[in-house]
Legacy VTK file of the C-alpha trace (Angstrom):
# vtk DataFile Version 3.0
C-alpha trace
ASCII
DATASET POLYDATA
POINTS 169 float
11.160 27.921 -4.361
9.403 27.386 -1.051
10.033 26.541 2.528
8.928 23.796 4.867
6.621 24.532 7.780
6.627 21.816 10.458
4.955 21.276 13.808
3.635 18.472 15.963
0.259 17.690 17.488
-0.432 15.773 20.670
-3.943 15.016 19.336
-4.097 13.401 15.912
-7.640 14.721 15.368
-6.277 18.275 15.561
-3.637 17.328 12.995
-6.420 16.084 10.718
-8.421 19.283 11.175
-5.369 21.400 10.363
-4.638 19.269 7.288
-8.215 19.553 6.086
-8.106 23.358 6.404
-4.761 23.520 4.585
-6.123 21.378 1.729
-9.255 23.590 1.544
-6.960 26.608 1.148
-5.170 24.963 -1.765
-2.059 23.566 -0.102
-1.150 20.172 -1.478
2.368 19.197 -0.435
1.379 18.037 3.041
3.007 15.147 4.853
1.762 13.592 8.071
3.857 11.233 10.219
2.415 9.479 13.250
3.006 6.601 15.605
-0.264 5.692 17.245
1.426 3.325 19.681
3.005 6.296 21.441
6.382 4.639 21.754
4.814 1.674 23.588
5.316 -0.758 20.688
8.299 -2.339 22.384
6.464 -2.953 25.647
3.233 -4.307 24.238
3.813 -4.878 20.518
0.058 -4.994 20.016
-2.321 -2.794 18.125
-5.911 -2.061 19.155
-7.051 -5.475 17.920
-4.469 -7.378 19.941
-2.502 -8.255 16.831
1.229 -7.723 16.617
1.684 -4.390 14.869
5.320 -5.139 14.130
4.523 -8.434 12.451
1.647 -7.058 10.388
3.414 -3.846 9.323
6.625 -5.619 8.439
4.787 -7.671 5.829
3.080 -4.579 4.442
-0.462 -4.988 5.737
-2.227 -2.295 7.675
-3.683 -3.471 10.982
-6.977 -2.355 12.429
-5.144 -0.159 14.907
-3.195 1.585 12.153
-6.329 2.196 10.112
-8.010 3.503 13.252
-5.107 5.921 13.729
-5.556 7.211 10.195
-9.285 7.574 10.681
-8.545 9.409 13.932
-6.930 12.156 11.876
-10.417 13.141 10.723
-9.422 13.055 7.049
-11.954 11.931 4.495
-11.203 8.990 2.234
-10.578 11.366 -0.680
-7.975 13.267 1.320
-6.266 10.053 2.320
-6.042 8.915 -1.266
-4.774 12.306 -2.402
-2.058 12.331 0.253
-0.841 8.781 -0.385
-0.600 6.595 2.707
2.017 4.106 3.860
2.326 1.993 6.985
5.981 1.407 7.765
8.055 -0.310 10.415
10.876 2.038 11.422
13.638 0.524 13.573
13.765 2.175 16.977
10.323 3.716 16.556
8.039 0.850 15.589
5.063 1.052 13.275
4.243 4.480 11.899
1.743 5.833 9.458
3.120 8.233 6.845
1.087 10.251 4.347
2.160 12.648 1.618
5.466 13.253 -0.104
7.445 11.943 2.878
5.719 8.539 2.770
7.769 7.514 -0.279
10.962 8.997 1.159
10.519 7.039 4.382
9.958 3.816 2.479
13.406 4.124 0.944
15.131 5.520 4.055
14.171 3.001 6.723
17.794 2.751 7.922
18.029 6.537 8.370
14.690 6.541 10.145
12.354 9.500 10.345
15.102 11.980 11.195
17.087 10.995 8.083
14.060 11.451 5.844
13.324 14.858 7.406
16.941 15.963 6.880
16.690 14.847 3.237
13.466 16.886 3.006
15.267 20.053 4.212
14.785 20.065 7.987
17.997 20.685 10.001
19.417 17.600 11.768
18.781 18.767 15.351
15.155 19.623 14.552
14.724 16.337 12.654
15.930 14.415 15.731
13.493 16.433 17.892
10.522 15.593 15.646
11.517 11.915 15.454
11.423 11.854 19.273
7.976 13.454 19.216
6.752 10.697 16.856
8.232 8.055 19.181
6.221 9.633 21.999
3.009 9.168 20.001
2.595 12.658 18.544
1.638 13.445 14.972
4.016 15.598 12.881
2.667 17.675 10.012
5.074 19.160 7.461
4.073 21.275 4.524
5.945 22.826 1.634
4.710 26.349 0.880
5.791 29.430 -1.094
7.771 31.887 0.999
4.873 34.355 1.098
2.477 31.678 2.469
4.560 30.314 5.359
2.989 32.660 7.937
-0.506 31.545 6.833
0.444 27.870 7.136
2.109 28.362 10.533
-0.988 30.208 11.817
-3.326 27.432 10.643
-1.174 24.800 12.338
-1.025 26.796 15.593
-4.769 27.543 15.499
-5.429 23.791 15.510
-3.082 23.116 18.436
0.303 22.463 16.803
3.302 22.846 19.039
6.808 23.987 18.178
5.885 25.211 14.700
9.001 26.168 12.710
9.771 27.371 9.191
12.886 25.982 7.434
LINES 1 170
169 0 1 2 3 4 5 6 7 8 9 10 11 12 13 14 15 16 17 18 19 20 21 22 23 24 25 26 27 28 29 30 31 32 33 34 35 36 37 38 39 40 41 42 43 44 45 46 47 48 49 50 51 52 53 54 55 56 57 58 59 60 61 62 63 64 65 66 67 68 69 70 71 72 73 74 75 76 77 78 79 80 81 82 83 84 85 86 87 88 89 90 91 92 93 94 95 96 97 98 99 100 101 102 103 104 105 106 107 108 109 110 111 112 113 114 115 116 117 118 119 120 121 122 123 124 125 126 127 128 129 130 131 132 133 134 135 136 137 138 139 140 141 142 143 144 145 146 147 148 149 150 151 152 153 154 155 156 157 158 159 160 161 162 163 164 165 166 167 168
């Protein structure tokens, strides 16, 4: 049936490199969650263009700063399209960028936040809360569904690109 491999990156470019390698190796069910404001949305409320990220994301448009964050992942346009991208405003976290299967789940689970979507995706509650905190801090979380016999390969690729706290659930 498969398990989920999850880890976080302090550098979104490393997350993009790991994702690119995973896609090259044939893995497709990859989700990326990131908050480029690093939890500072409440203090500044501005993206890199000086526009209010909260205002722009709440009406569904992607700001220059959000697009820059996606580009910072180092993913090609084809990979972005294949993953499916959403910019969302999550209460208590602020604007985040979500790609992959979790993007749709987050869109419908805004009240449960990131942790609620991760729990629904099969990550234990305490670990989901941990990863939500990491996103609030400005880290990028990568989660991938893989067959049981491939989880070690996925975990190694994530770690080789700098992922921290890689777990299999």
